[in-house]
C-alpha positions, 0 to 999 in steps of 0.5 A, spaced: 211 630 601 215 626 606 221 622 605 217 616 606 212 618 600 219 619 596 223 613 597 219 607 594 219 611 587 226 614 588 228 607 589 225 605 583 225 610 578 232 613 581 228 620 582 232 624 587 229 625 593 227 632 595 228 633 603 226 639 608 228 641 615 223 640 621 223 646 624 217 648 629 213 642 627 214 644 620 217 642 614 221 648 611 226 650 606 233 653 607 231 661 609 235 662 602 232 657 599 239 654 597 241 646 597 247 641 597 246 634 593 247 627 597 250 622 594 251 614 594 258 613 595 257 606 593 255 609 585 258 615 586 250 618 584 247 623 586 240 621 590 237 626 594 238 634 595 237 637 602 236 645 605 243 648 605 242 650 613 246 657 616 245 662 621 238 664 620 235 657 620 238 656 626 236 662 630 229 659 627 230 653 631 232 655 636 226 660 637 222 654 636 225 650 640 225 655 647 218 657 645 217 649 646 221 649 652 217 655 655 210 652 653 207 652 661 203 646 658 209 643 653 214 637 653 218 640 659 212 641 664 209 634 662 209 629 667 216 624 666 211 618 665 207 622 659 214 623 656 216 616 657 210 614 654 211 618 648 218 616 647 216 608 647 211 611 641 216 614 637 221 608 638 216 603 636 215 608 629 223 607 628 222 600 629 215 599 624 219 604 619 226 600 620 226 598 613 225 604 610 230 608 614 235 602 613 235 603 606 236 610 606 241 609 611 245 605 606 244 609 601 246 615 604 253 612 607 254 606 603 254 601 609 252 594 609 244 593 608 245 588 615 249 593 618 244 599 617 238 594 619 241 592 626 243 600 626 236 602 626 233 597 630 239 599 635 237 606 635 229 604 637 232 600 643 235 606 645 229 610 645 225 605 648 231 605 654 230 612 655 222 612 654 223 607 661 228 612 664 223 619 663 220 617 670 227 615 673 230 621 674 232 621 681 234 627 686 236 626 693 235 628 700 241 630 704 243 630 711 246 637 712 248 640 720 242 646 719 236 644 723 232 644 716 230 638 709 236 639 703 234 636 697 235 636 690 232 636 683 234 634 677 231 639 671 232 639 664 237 644 661 233 647 656 235 648 648 240 643 647 244 642 640 246 636 637 251 634 632 251 628 629 257 624 625 256 621 619 259 613 620 253 612 624 248 617 623 241 614 626 245 611 632 249 617 634 242 621 633 239 616 638 244 615 644 244 623 644 236 624 642 234 619 647 236 622 654 235 629 652 228 628 651 227 624 656 229 629 661 225 634 658 229 638 654 227 641 646 232 639 641 236 641 634 239 636 631 244 637 626 246 631 622 252 631 618 252 634 611 254 627 608 248 624 612 242 627 613 236 623 610 235 619 616 235 625 622 230 628 617 225 623 617 227 622 625 224 629 625 218 626 621 216 620 625 217 624 632 211 629 630 207 622 628 209 620 635 206 626 638 212 629 641 210 636 640 212 641 634 218 645 637 221 639 641 225 636 636 228 641 630 233 638 624 237 643 621 241 641 615 247 644 612 255 644 613 259 644 620 262 650 618 256 654 618 249 650 620 254 647 626 258 653 628 252 657 629 248 652 634 255 651 638 256 659 639 248 661 639 246 664 646 240 661 646 243 654 647 245 651 653 249 645 651 252 642 645 253 634 644 257 632 639 260 626 636 266 627 631 273 628 630 277 631 634 279 638 632 272 640 630 271 638 637 276 643 640 273 649 635 266 647 638 269 648 646 271 655 644 265 657 639 261 654 646 265 658 650 261 665 649 256 663 654 259 658 658 255 652 655 255 645 658 258 641 653 259 633 652 264 630 647 265 624 644 271 624 639 277 620 636 280 614 637 286 609 636 284 604 639 289 597 641 287 590 641 293 587 645 293 579 644 298 576 649 301 569 647 296 565 652 289 568 648 284 564 645 288 566 637 283 562 633 277 566 637 281 572 636 282 572 628 275 569 627 272 575 630 277 580 630 277 583 623 270 586 623 272 590 629 277 594 624 274 592 618 267 594 619 263 600 617 269 600 612 273 601 618 270 609 620 269 607 627 272 611 632 272 605 636 276 600 630 281 596 634 287 599 629 293 596 633 294 590 634 299 589 639 301 581 639 306 578 643 312 576 639 311 569 641 305 568 637 306 574 632 307 570 626 301 565 628 296 572 629 299 575 622 297 569 618 290 568 622 288 575 622 290 576 614 286 568 612 280 571 616 280 578 612 280 574 605 274 572 607 271 578 609 266 579 603 267 587 600 261 588 595 254 592 594 251 595 601 245 593 598 247 586 597 245 581 604 251 578 604 255 584 604 260 585 609 264 591 608 261 597 604 264 603 600 268 609 604 263 614 605 265 619 600 271 619 595 275 624 598 275 620 605 278 614 600 283 619 598 285 621 605 285 613 607 290 611 601 295 617 603 295 613 610 296 607 605 302 610 601 305 613 608 305 606 611 309 603 605 314 609 605 315 609 612 317 602 611 311 597 614 310 591 610 303 591 607 301 584 608 294 584 604 289 589 601 289 597 601 288 597 593 282 600 590 278 593 587 276 594 579 271 589 579 264 590 576 259 594 581 265 596 585 269 601 581 264 606 580 264 607 588 268 609 594 271 601 596 278 600 598 280 592 600 281 592 607 289 593 609 293 589 614 300 593 615 306 588 619 313 590 621 309 597 624 313 601 630 309 606 634 312 611 631 310 611 624 303 615 622 299 609 621 300 607 628 299 614 632 294 617 627 286 616 626 286 613 619 277 613 620 278 607 614 280 599 613 287 600 616 290 595 621 297 595 624 300 589 627 305 592 632 310 586 636 311 586 644 316 582 649 313 583 656 306 586 659 309 592 661 311 594 654 304 592 651 301 596 656 306 602 654 305 602 647 297 601 647 297 608 652 303 611 648 297 615 644 293 622 645 286 618 644 283 613 650 276 611 647 276 603 647 281 597 648 281 589 648 285 584 652 286 577 649 288 573 654 286 566 659 289 569 665 284 572 668 289 576 673 293 579 667 287 581 663 284 585 669 291 588 670 291 590 663 284 593 663 285 597 669 292 600 666 289 602 660 288 609 659 281 608 655 273 609 657 271 603 654 275 596 655 273 589 653 276 582 655 276 577 650 272 581 646 271 587 641 264 589 644 265 597 646 258 598 646 252 597 650 245 601 651 246 600 659 252 602 660 256 608 659 260 610 653 266 615 653 273 616 652 279 619 656 284 624 654 283 627 647 277 622 646 272 626 649 268 629 656 263 626 658 259 619 658 254 617 653 249 611 654 245 608 660 243 612 666 250 616 666 247 619 659 242 623 663 247 627 667 249 630 661 242 633 659 240 635 666 242 641 671 242 639 679 238 644 683 240 644 691 233 646 695 234 648 702 227 649 707 228 651 714 225 647 719 227 651 725 
């Protein structure tokens, strides 16, 4: 039975959804029959079970993916246009089933239903983009000194392992599956243990769209077993991972055995630099969502506000007033803007940072408490926290919290602002707020990060490359740049003498 057939009944009766993995075009349990529970963090209740996959299941998935890749009439050898048309059907099915997928996502990770709906539609648009890109993966002809023709071919890598996080489960899956499939690879998708439901449903929809069995396999289970087995497997030619930096470092070590290709999208501690000449009303109106959206569980969260001292007090007041208007509530309520954290363990981690900020002498301006209102007390909710009086040596300013916590840090000069912004091992994203275009461009160029916005908090565009500097990762996802991550370049020389 598919997830779709169980969702309506589950929503009406609180019946637990029983899921399976998708391997070789079939719905299968874990080899040893073990399962794990999936919890709705907004209620604390079990909503599903999923197979507890391990090395044996990864071996099965790699074998199925390799068989599909090696098939002379299979996915990798289809005409690029045919792959694109099939991906387009896949995109249409994701959009057609968007409400079901959004409900699954919200119940699984506690994010507001409005956000889940937007992310599911975003995923369908990513698949649609790469459907159109499938027949636009070009090689080159290159003038060489010898009397011959030199050209390059772009070919799929083979079997690729795609390990996605729990904060944006379906969207991150689309970022990796879209270009990987468009290029002709076969895939093993491993969702986070906290959020497996939409990944499994994507595996089912792929088969419905006509993507052959074995091309998209979904293995569920812990990162320490299933994820590690994928990263270390000699039959996997490339790993794409989004998640925390320490896990990314471990994946690099595991992948070294057969020198896999690796792309990593890791942590961030992104700044918003606010100069005195900025449109402060616009900044205060839009910026709470840049850090508190998805309950702060976003590697692009603008968790450091570095503000010119001349407007510091005004910015603190405006930002706090705007934050007070953010609606924290039931994720299934259309009016909710901030839902729960992904788990009670994650809330404990964030609360530890709130307590550390207070202990280090920062001023807790607002939030940072567990709500007791009816309907929220049983879930992993936390009121958005604003710290002022923060210095760059405090833990809340240096470490990625991955929760609804923002630090406000004053500066006096442009040079000081950039020094503070760059004083981090991360370099994913950031914003510059100023009406002075020269200053804004100087700052954008000086910031050591991969994605910079001016007078905006927008980090992600399907058509543009996304990725970070330093310990924020390796490689660029989205846009045509992502196709580089999933193809090999072969040089062919033909002697014409």
